[in-house]
Legacy VTK file of the C-alpha trace (Angstrom):
# vtk DataFile Version 3.0
C-alpha trace
ASCII
DATASET POLYDATA
POINTS 307 float
-110.419 -106.588 250.397
-110.346 -105.370 247.034
-110.406 -107.286 243.908
-108.437 -106.144 240.759
-109.900 -107.485 237.699
-107.434 -109.383 235.564
-107.278 -108.687 231.809
-109.291 -110.823 229.541
-107.029 -113.120 227.637
-106.988 -112.374 223.799
-105.034 -113.480 220.892
-101.477 -113.406 221.504
-99.488 -111.075 219.224
-96.595 -112.744 217.517
-93.462 -110.896 216.387
-93.173 -110.295 212.701
-90.719 -112.696 211.201
-89.531 -113.809 207.684
-92.691 -115.753 206.970
-94.814 -112.588 207.232
-92.536 -110.175 205.286
-93.619 -108.325 201.997
-93.854 -110.620 198.932
-90.694 -110.484 196.766
-90.755 -108.181 193.591
-87.756 -109.658 191.667
-90.013 -111.559 189.138
-91.716 -108.341 187.985
-88.432 -106.519 187.534
-87.254 -109.172 185.000
-90.532 -109.195 183.079
-90.483 -105.519 182.071
-87.105 -105.583 180.287
-88.131 -108.726 178.480
-91.280 -107.046 177.264
-89.289 -103.978 176.145
-86.746 -106.174 174.430
-89.498 -108.141 172.701
-91.110 -104.907 171.527
-87.775 -103.645 170.210
-87.152 -106.942 168.406
-90.636 -106.860 166.905
-90.161 -103.265 165.801
-86.711 -104.082 164.428
-88.002 -107.049 162.505
-90.849 -104.950 161.157
-88.460 -102.193 160.107
-86.100 -104.763 158.593
-89.006 -106.285 156.680
-90.098 -102.900 155.407
-86.504 -101.965 154.465
-86.000 -105.306 152.731
-89.269 -104.876 150.812
-88.333 -101.309 149.830
-84.865 -102.493 148.774
-86.399 -105.297 146.688
-88.783 -102.806 145.067
-85.892 -100.488 144.227
-83.818 -103.359 142.877
-86.781 -104.438 140.733
-87.174 -100.910 139.381
-83.437 -100.659 138.750
-83.475 -104.034 136.981
-86.390 -102.957 134.794
-84.651 -99.663 133.993
-81.413 -101.507 133.233
-83.224 -103.974 130.954
-84.961 -101.092 129.167
-81.613 -99.288 128.796
-79.941 -102.460 127.468
-82.786 -102.990 124.993
-82.587 -99.342 123.852
-78.812 -99.606 123.463
-79.227 -102.870 121.512
-81.684 -101.176 119.140
-79.333 -98.196 118.761
-76.400 -100.559 118.119
-78.443 -102.402 115.499
-79.322 -99.100 113.790
-75.671 -98.039 113.866
-74.666 -101.413 112.379
-77.182 -101.007 109.530
-75.984 -97.459 108.882
-72.372 -98.663 108.889
-73.240 -101.382 106.365
-75.009 -98.803 104.190
-71.986 -96.498 104.492
-69.630 -99.316 103.441
-71.843 -100.103 100.442
-71.984 -96.436 99.426
-68.219 -96.149 99.887
-67.674 -99.085 97.539
-70.013 -97.534 94.970
-68.201 -94.200 95.219
-64.838 -95.960 94.791
-66.115 -97.593 91.588
-67.504 -94.291 90.285
-64.206 -92.593 91.140
-62.261 -95.216 89.154
-64.522 -94.735 86.121
-64.222 -90.952 86.421
-60.420 -91.170 86.562
-60.327 -93.374 83.475
-62.686 -91.046 81.592
-60.660 -88.010 82.664
-57.425 -89.617 81.430
-58.999 -90.354 78.028
-60.411 -86.821 77.820
-57.021 -85.290 78.644
-55.356 -87.390 75.959
-57.915 -86.306 73.366
-57.546 -82.688 74.485
-53.767 -82.915 74.108
-54.114 -84.387 70.614
-56.646 -81.710 69.666
-54.255 -78.988 70.850
-51.443 -80.505 68.813
-53.662 -80.683 65.728
-54.780 -77.078 66.277
-51.143 -75.968 66.547
-50.271 -77.775 63.292
-53.257 -76.271 61.543
-52.385 -72.796 62.805
-48.823 -73.241 61.548
-50.042 -74.308 58.093
-52.508 -71.422 58.003
-49.710 -69.003 58.904
-47.549 -70.398 56.126
-50.441 -70.056 53.666
-51.028 -66.474 54.822
-47.358 -65.655 54.358
-47.412 -67.198 50.899
-50.533 -65.204 50.047
-48.924 -61.996 51.329
-45.872 -62.700 49.193
-48.037 -63.306 46.128
-50.004 -60.124 46.799
-46.713 -58.219 47.123
-45.583 -59.552 43.774
-48.926 -58.610 42.258
-48.591 -55.104 43.689
-45.131 -54.759 42.172
-46.410 -55.945 38.816
-49.281 -53.497 39.054
-46.828 -50.639 39.724
-44.797 -51.701 36.719
-47.846 -51.743 34.443
-48.925 -48.233 35.415
-46.293 -46.781 33.089
-47.862 -48.448 30.079
-51.390 -47.074 29.704
-52.023 -49.116 26.584
-51.540 -52.460 28.398
-53.099 -51.279 31.655
-56.510 -52.850 31.028
-55.010 -56.193 30.040
-52.666 -56.182 33.036
-55.465 -55.265 35.419
-57.607 -58.083 34.027
-54.692 -60.466 34.493
-54.080 -59.228 38.009
-57.760 -59.688 38.884
-57.646 -63.214 37.531
-54.558 -63.999 39.567
-56.142 -62.487 42.672
-59.223 -64.642 42.161
-57.034 -67.707 41.684
-55.072 -66.843 44.794
-58.285 -66.379 46.768
-59.562 -69.696 45.464
-56.293 -71.354 46.488
-56.584 -69.771 49.926
-60.145 -71.004 50.372
-59.064 -74.484 49.249
-56.188 -74.368 51.702
-58.512 -73.370 54.510
-60.885 -76.200 53.605
-58.020 -78.684 53.579
-56.878 -77.488 56.985
-59.963 -79.175 58.401
-58.505 -82.504 57.361
-55.380 -84.285 58.608
-52.193 -85.275 56.811
-51.483 -89.015 57.031
-48.187 -90.755 57.789
-47.355 -90.805 54.033
-47.738 -87.038 53.835
-50.964 -87.323 51.839
-54.009 -85.254 52.712
-56.303 -87.636 54.576
-60.020 -88.111 54.494
-62.071 -86.684 57.349
-61.330 -88.363 60.684
-64.207 -89.896 62.680
-63.854 -89.443 66.428
-67.230 -90.972 67.298
-69.641 -93.509 65.830
-71.892 -90.628 64.767
-69.021 -89.126 62.771
-68.365 -92.513 61.163
-71.999 -92.939 60.171
-72.056 -89.443 58.677
-68.900 -90.202 56.650
-70.334 -93.548 55.521
-73.470 -91.746 54.335
-71.384 -89.683 51.898
-70.852 -92.838 49.845
-67.407 -92.069 48.397
-65.464 -94.536 50.599
-65.981 -97.893 52.293
-65.584 -98.132 56.072
-64.917 -101.357 57.985
-64.715 -101.238 61.796
-62.393 -103.502 63.774
-61.554 -104.527 67.338
-58.116 -106.157 67.457
-56.345 -107.827 70.349
-52.698 -108.764 70.561
-52.268 -112.264 69.133
-49.725 -114.484 67.382
-51.632 -114.484 64.094
-53.109 -111.948 61.708
-56.790 -111.107 61.714
-58.870 -110.363 58.645
-60.319 -106.850 58.365
-62.075 -106.389 55.029
-59.516 -107.202 52.321
-56.594 -106.720 54.749
-54.746 -108.968 57.183
-53.726 -107.063 60.355
-51.740 -108.223 63.373
-51.418 -106.103 66.533
-47.792 -106.214 67.698
-47.860 -103.978 70.781
-49.629 -101.043 72.457
-48.461 -98.176 74.663
-51.536 -97.177 76.639
-49.748 -94.396 78.540
-48.482 -92.578 75.409
-51.402 -93.769 73.224
-49.210 -95.445 70.599
-49.382 -98.800 68.816
-47.536 -100.965 66.283
-49.215 -103.208 63.682
-48.206 -105.431 60.805
-50.547 -105.456 57.801
-50.730 -107.445 54.595
-52.295 -105.851 51.512
-51.928 -107.175 47.942
-49.497 -109.831 49.259
-47.218 -107.124 50.639
-46.319 -107.031 54.343
-45.800 -103.619 55.941
-45.083 -102.687 59.543
-46.547 -99.474 60.904
-44.596 -98.684 64.092
-45.409 -96.332 66.987
-48.508 -94.780 65.429
-50.721 -92.387 67.392
-54.408 -92.594 68.112
-56.510 -90.839 65.383
-53.423 -90.714 63.127
-54.307 -91.814 59.550
-52.054 -94.768 58.687
-51.891 -94.712 54.885
-50.887 -97.247 52.219
-51.751 -97.798 48.555
-53.566 -100.808 47.109
-53.482 -101.974 43.538
-55.974 -100.285 41.273
-56.585 -97.262 43.493
-55.125 -93.795 43.130
-56.211 -92.699 46.608
-54.612 -94.370 49.637
-56.355 -96.725 52.024
-56.309 -95.488 55.641
-56.359 -97.169 59.049
-57.553 -94.962 61.909
-57.344 -96.229 65.512
-59.852 -94.474 67.774
-59.154 -96.231 71.079
-55.991 -97.768 72.571
-55.971 -99.922 75.692
-53.702 -102.657 76.985
-53.057 -105.161 74.141
-56.173 -103.916 72.307
-57.091 -101.321 69.654
-60.405 -100.245 68.118
-60.941 -98.257 64.932
-61.838 -98.512 61.276
-60.387 -98.988 57.781
-61.295 -96.398 55.137
-60.773 -97.409 51.510
-61.779 -95.712 48.224
-64.680 -97.189 46.273
-63.725 -96.084 42.751
-60.738 -97.708 41.082
-58.424 -95.595 38.946
-58.615 -96.747 35.310
-55.031 -95.788 34.418
-53.622 -97.424 37.546
-55.620 -100.588 36.904
-54.444 -100.750 33.278
-50.833 -100.208 34.307
-50.999 -102.984 36.878
-52.486 -105.471 34.366
-49.678 -104.944 31.819
LINES 1 308
307 0 1 2 3 4 5 6 7 8 9 10 11 12 13 14 15 16 17 18 19 20 21 22 23 24 25 26 27 28 29 30 31 32 33 34 35 36 37 38 39 40 41 42 43 44 45 46 47 48 49 50 51 52 53 54 55 56 57 58 59 60 61 62 63 64 65 66 67 68 69 70 71 72 73 74 75 76 77 78 79 80 81 82 83 84 85 86 87 88 89 90 91 92 93 94 95 96 97 98 99 100 101 102 103 104 105 106 107 108 109 110 111 112 113 114 115 116 117 118 119 120 121 122 123 124 125 126 127 128 129 130 131 132 133 134 135 136 137 138 139 140 141 142 143 144 145 146 147 148 149 150 151 152 153 154 155 156 157 158 159 160 161 162 163 164 165 166 167 168 169 170 171 172 173 174 175 176 177 178 179 180 181 182 183 184 185 186 187 188 189 190 191 192 193 194 195 196 197 198 199 200 201 202 203 204 205 206 207 208 209 210 211 212 213 214 215 216 217 218 219 220 221 222 223 224 225 226 227 228 229 230 231 232 233 234 235 236 237 238 239 240 241 242 243 244 245 246 247 248 249 250 251 252 253 254 255 256 257 258 259 260 261 262 263 264 265 266 267 268 269 270 271 272 273 274 275 276 277 278 279 280 281 282 283 284 285 286 287 288 289 290 291 292 293 294 295 296 297 298 299 300 301 302 303 304 305 306
């Protein structure tokens, strides 16, 4: 009989079931995305922080630049304001100077017009004197032709003609000298006319007449000027004319529409030469000038007035 050995009993193999399966991996799969997401968030926050800081820096620089620009513009505006004020002040000064220049120009034009009129009158008188001289010379030439036939009286006639020529020349020179003076409103040859204070002082230094200056305004009463009483009635500044009423030797006389630098003449008792009023400046309701009166009384006139 044979014996078959039976197998040695060992650990019994169990079938693989759920309890011995591979450990689950679902927890790891969730952890990786969370880590990635956290990294992205951290990076995003870091980038946002850096961007915000950069933006703040730029805004600070822009604010500083804007403040500097505003300050510069404020300084520029202040400078422009000062310049504008200076320009306004200069403009006002120029306006004042322009007004003075216009007034001076108007006075100068008036004086120039009067000087032209006086020059025209003088030229006319000189022409008349020249014509009179030519006529006299023509008569002398005719007389000389007539005397040529008489040889015996030739020397006497020539001497007479020479004397007449000398007289005529003297008259001509006197006429030319008188043309430098002005004829007054009474038709009498006037004294020299003073246009400036220097002229008046020079005339006063001659010593042959008295000069009293005046500054009259329009009023309801007369004002005393030397021995006269004068009242300004009206002025015409545009045409440089005036009207006055004067009292001399208890006689009242009105001088109407007289011109500037025109000698206003009248006679006073005891004087052969007339007294003259010369107005040098005419403005609104105001005149300035002087009174010229002779110093020496006429003996015959004084004696006639006392009888």
